[in-house]
N, C-alpha and C positions, 0 to 999 in steps of 0.2 A: 313355455316354460318347460320344455323339453330340451331348447337350446342351454337352461342353467346346469339342467341333471347333465346333461352330455360334458358341460364344461367341467364339474364336479368329477365325474368318470376319468375325464383326462388326466386332471391333477391327481386324482389318486394312483393313477396309473403308473404315470410320471412319477411319483412318490417311492411307487412299489419297485420301479425297474431302473431306478437313479443307480447309474456307474461309480464306480468307487475305483480310487487308482489302486494298484495291487501294493505298492508302499503302504497306505494306509489300512489295506485288508490284511496284513500279514502280523500274526502272532509273533513278534519278534524272540521273546523269550523263550516259548517252545520250540519256533525255529532253532535258534541259536543251540541250544539244548540236544538236538535231533541232529545238527550238523557234528556237534561233540562228540555223539554218540556214535555217526557213521566214519568220523575219523580215529577216534579213541581205539574201539575194536580190531581194526584193521591193523591199526599200530602196534598193537599187544600181539596179535597175531606174529607181524612180521617181526618184531624183537623177539617175541621167544622161537622163533623157526633159525633165524637168521644169528641171533648173538648169542643162545646159549644153547649148551648141551640137554639132554635128558633129566639128568639127578640134581645139577647145583640147586642150590639156595634158590639163586636170583630166578632159575627159570620156575620153583615153584610159587616167590612172591610175583609173577609176571601171572600165574593162573590164577593166583587169590584174588590178587587187583583187577581181574577180569569178572571176576566172579563175582564181588562183592561191588563193583561198580553196576553189574548190569540188574543186581538185586536190588540196591538204591535206586538208581533211575527206573525201575519196572517199578515198584513202589510209589515212588515221587509221583509219575504218572497216573497210578492207580488213584492217588488221592485228590488229582487235579477234577 
């Protein structure tokens, strides 16, 4: 009788600690969005600092774009 219980426990432990490949364990949609944020914010900062002066319209458009994108992405993550 004890041997049957031991086998059941072993099967349960194997199910609980089953290894899964990283490819199957990644939420690709969220990961892609995270990579987009990591790339877009520094790109906007570099574009703002290197290719504009302080007052032109393009400078303020980049500032506005960065603010809007941060608000949209934050609200989208909050909705998840």
